[in-house]
C-alpha positions as CSV (number, residue, x, y, z in Angstrom):
1,M,21.9,0.0,-14.2
2,P,24.1,2.6,-14.7
3,M,22.2,4.4,-17.0
4,R,18.6,3.6,-14.6
5,R,20.7,5.2,-11.9
6,L,21.7,8.4,-13.9
7,I,17.7,8.4,-15.5
8,K,16.3,8.4,-11.8
9,G,18.5,11.4,-10.6
10,I,17.6,13.4,-13.4
11,L,14.1,12.7,-12.7
12,H,14.5,13.2,-9.1
13,R,16.1,16.4,-9.4
14,T,13.3,17.7,-12.5
15,W,9.8,15.9,-12.0
16,K,10.1,15.8,-7.9
17,P,9.8,19.8,-7.7
18,Y,6.7,19.4,-9.9
19,V,5.0,16.8,-8.2
20,R,5.3,19.0,-4.9
21,W,3.7,22.1,-6.4
22,Y,1.0,19.6,-8.3
23,L,-0.2,18.2,-4.9
24,K,-0.1,21.4,-2.7
25,S,-4.3,21.4,-3.9
26,P,-6.4,18.4,-3.8
27,R,-6.2,16.7,-7.3
28,T,-9.1,14.8,-8.8
29,F,-7.9,11.2,-10.3
30,R,-9.9,8.4,-11.6
31,W,-9.1,4.3,-12.1
32,G,-11.7,2.9,-14.7
33,D,-15.2,3.9,-13.0
34,I,-13.5,5.4,-9.8
35,R,-13.1,8.6,-9.5
36,I,-11.9,10.4,-6.2
37,V,-9.9,13.3,-4.8
38,V,-6.6,12.9,-3.9
39,Q,-6.0,15.6,-0.8
40,P,-2.8,17.2,0.4
41,E,-0.3,15.3,2.4
42,V,-1.9,12.0,1.4
43,F,-0.1,9.3,-1.5
44,H,-1.0,10.2,-4.9
45,P,-1.9,6.9,-7.1
46,G,-1.5,8.4,-9.8
47,F,1.7,9.4,-9.7
48,F,3.5,6.5,-8.9
49,F,3.8,2.7,-10.3
50,S,3.0,1.1,-7.5
51,T,-0.9,1.6,-7.0
52,A,-1.7,0.9,-10.3
53,F,0.6,-2.0,-10.8
54,L,-1.2,-3.6,-7.4
55,L,-4.4,-3.0,-8.9
56,R,-4.1,-4.7,-12.5
57,Y,-2.6,-7.6,-10.4
58,L,-5.8,-7.6,-8.2
59,S,-8.4,-7.6,-11.1
60,R,-6.8,-11.3,-11.4
61,I,-7.9,-12.3,-8.3
62,A,-12.0,-13.5,-7.3
63,L,-12.3,-11.1,-4.2
64,F,-16.4,-11.6,-4.1
65,E,-17.5,-12.0,-0.5
66,K,-13.7,-12.2,0.7
67,K,-12.1,-10.5,4.0
68,V,-9.8,-8.3,2.6
69,I,-7.7,-4.8,4.7
70,E,-5.7,-2.5,3.0
71,V,-3.1,-1.3,5.4
72,G,-2.6,2.1,5.0
73,S,-5.1,3.0,2.6
74,G,-4.2,6.5,1.4
75,S,-6.9,8.1,-0.5
76,G,-8.6,4.8,-0.5
77,L,-8.5,4.0,-4.0
78,V,-7.4,0.1,-3.7
79,S,-10.0,0.0,-0.9
80,L,-12.8,0.9,-3.5
81,F,-11.8,-1.1,-6.1
82,C,-12.0,-4.1,-3.7
83,S,-15.0,-2.8,-3.0
84,K,-16.4,-2.5,-6.0
85,K,-15.4,-6.5,-6.8
86,G,-17.9,-7.6,-4.1
87,A,-15.0,-7.7,-1.5
88,D,-16.0,-7.7,2.5
89,I,-13.4,-4.7,2.8
90,C,-11.8,-2.4,5.4
91,A,-9.0,-0.4,5.8
92,C,-6.5,1.3,8.5
93,D,-4.3,3.9,7.8
94,I,-1.9,6.1,10.6
95,N,-2.3,9.1,8.8
96,P,-5.6,11.1,9.8
97,A,-5.4,13.1,6.4
98,A,-5.6,9.7,4.7
99,V,-8.0,8.4,6.9
100,E,-10.6,11.6,6.1
101,N,-9.5,10.9,2.3
102,T,-10.1,7.3,2.2
103,K,-13.8,7.9,3.9
104,S,-14.9,11.3,1.7
105,N,-13.7,8.9,-1.5
106,A,-15.9,6.0,-0.1
107,A,-18.4,8.8,0.0
108,L,-18.3,9.7,-3.8
109,N,-18.2,6.4,-5.2
110,K,-21.5,5.4,-2.9
111,R,-19.8,2.6,-1.3
112,V,-19.7,2.3,2.8
113,F,-17.0,0.0,4.6
114,P,-15.0,0.6,7.7
115,V,-12.0,2.8,7.7
116,Y,-9.4,2.8,11.1
117,L,-7.5,5.9,12.2
118,S,-4.4,3.0,13.2
119,N,-0.9,2.1,13.3
120,L,-0.8,-0.8,11.7
121,F,-3.7,-3.0,13.3
122,A,-3.6,-1.5,16.5
123,A,-7.0,-0.4,16.2
124,V,-8.5,-2.7,14.2
125,P,-11.0,-5.1,15.6
126,T,-9.9,-8.7,15.6
127,S,-11.1,-10.6,12.5
128,T,-9.2,-12.9,10.0
129,F,-8.4,-11.5,6.7
130,D,-8.4,-14.2,3.4
131,Y,-6.2,-11.0,2.0
132,I,-4.5,-8.4,3.6
133,L,-3.1,-6.0,1.3
134,V,-0.2,-2.9,1.6
135,N,1.6,-0.7,-0.7
136,P,4.3,0.1,2.0
137,P,6.7,2.5,2.8
138,Y,10.2,1.0,2.5
139,Y,12.5,3.8,1.8
140,K,15.0,3.2,5.4
141,K,14.3,6.7,7.4
142,N,12.8,7.6,10.4
143,P,8.8,9.4,9.8
144,T,8.9,12.3,11.5
145,T,5.2,14.0,10.1
146,P,1.9,11.7,9.7
147,E,2.6,11.8,5.7
148,D,6.2,10.8,6.3
149,H,4.6,7.2,6.9
150,A,3.7,6.5,3.5
151,W,7.4,7.0,2.5
152,Y,9.9,5.8,5.5
153,C,9.8,2.3,7.4
154,G,12.6,3.4,10.2
155,E,16.3,3.2,10.0
156,H,15.9,-0.4,10.4
157,L,12.8,-1.9,8.3
158,E,10.6,-1.3,11.7
159,Y,7.8,-0.8,10.4
160,F,7.9,-4.8,8.6
161,D,9.0,-6.3,11.9
162,S,5.8,-4.7,13.5
163,L,3.7,-5.3,10.5
164,F,4.3,-9.0,9.9
165,Q,4.6,-9.7,13.8
166,Q,0.7,-7.9,14.1
167,A,-0.8,-9.6,11.0
168,Q,-0.3,-13.0,12.9
169,K,-3.3,-12.1,15.1
170,Y,-5.1,-11.2,12.1
171,S,-4.4,-14.1,9.8
172,S,-5.6,-17.8,9.3
173,H,-3.0,-20.5,7.4
174,S,-5.3,-19.6,4.5
175,T,-4.4,-15.5,5.0
176,E,-2.5,-14.1,2.1
177,M,-0.3,-10.7,2.4
178,I,0.0,-9.0,-1.3
179,M,2.5,-6.3,-1.1
180,V,3.7,-4.6,-4.0
181,L,7.3,-3.3,-3.7
182,S,10.4,-2.2,-6.3
183,D,14.0,-2.7,-6.7
184,E,14.9,0.7,-4.7
185,C,13.8,-0.5,-1.5
186,D,15.6,-3.7,0.8
187,I,13.7,-7.0,-0.3
188,P,16.1,-9.4,1.0
189,G,16.0,-7.4,4.2
190,I,12.2,-7.3,3.9
191,K,12.0,-10.9,3.2
192,S,14.0,-11.3,6.2
193,K,11.7,-9.8,8.9
194,A,8.8,-12.0,6.9
195,A,10.7,-15.0,8.4
196,S,11.4,-14.1,11.6
197,H,7.8,-13.8,12.1
198,N,6.9,-16.8,10.5
199,W,5.8,-15.7,7.0
200,K,7.0,-17.4,4.1
201,C,7.3,-15.6,0.7
202,F,6.3,-16.0,-3.0
203,E,7.2,-13.9,-5.9
204,R,3.8,-13.3,-7.6
205,M,4.4,-10.9,-10.6
206,E,7.4,-8.6,-11.9
207,K,7.7,-5.7,-13.9
208,M,9.7,-3.2,-15.6
209,I,8.1,-0.2,-15.5
210,R,10.0,2.7,-16.9
211,W,13.0,2.9,-15.2
212,E,12.0,0.8,-12.2
213,K,11.5,-2.8,-11.8
214,N,8.2,-3.6,-9.4
215,Y,7.0,-6.5,-8.0
216,I,4.1,-8.3,-6.3
217,I,4.8,-10.6,-3.5
218,S,2.8,-12.6,-1.4
219,F,3.5,-13.8,2.3
220,C,1.4,-16.2,4.3
221,P,1.6,-18.0,7.2
222,S,4.2,-20.8,7.3
223,Q,2.7,-22.8,10.8
């Protein structure tokens, strides 16, 4: 564990400045047959482990004709992947730049699905989803800019309180919320927030990716 912390500290000092510089301009990224352009101020799926880990897990799931929503779509890569697997997908994001980026990447890949500018489910028409997909912010800090919402969940995990509360309206007894998390976040705290809103959790998958352990955790309504 001390060695992992040392590696993370070194990478944080050397890698982060390069990533910030690189992401000041639009960048092209590919995942299989999906080509996207990631705009500045939007989470880049190629620089972080979470998106790839989530996509590999989703490749195992039968999504054809399932009703799916991606909460916090960013560049739209996960939504595009689901769309190509035949899901009835929609997406939302609180960041206007991310909403426009998801829409433009959908057009680039000749896919059509609704994308809502929404603080979690606030502007999403009421519906019942089979799957709710979330690559959440989980650093304990209050967001102050639109792009901050991709990283910070509030000092007391307020994001997760709102997520689990609002998601109840969009769920049935068979709904599964699939979330990707890492050992850098407060997983016990997130599970506690879920339980307080009557969601039970199941750890589906874990994998050590370089210096970080990643988890796929499912949350299902307990009532």
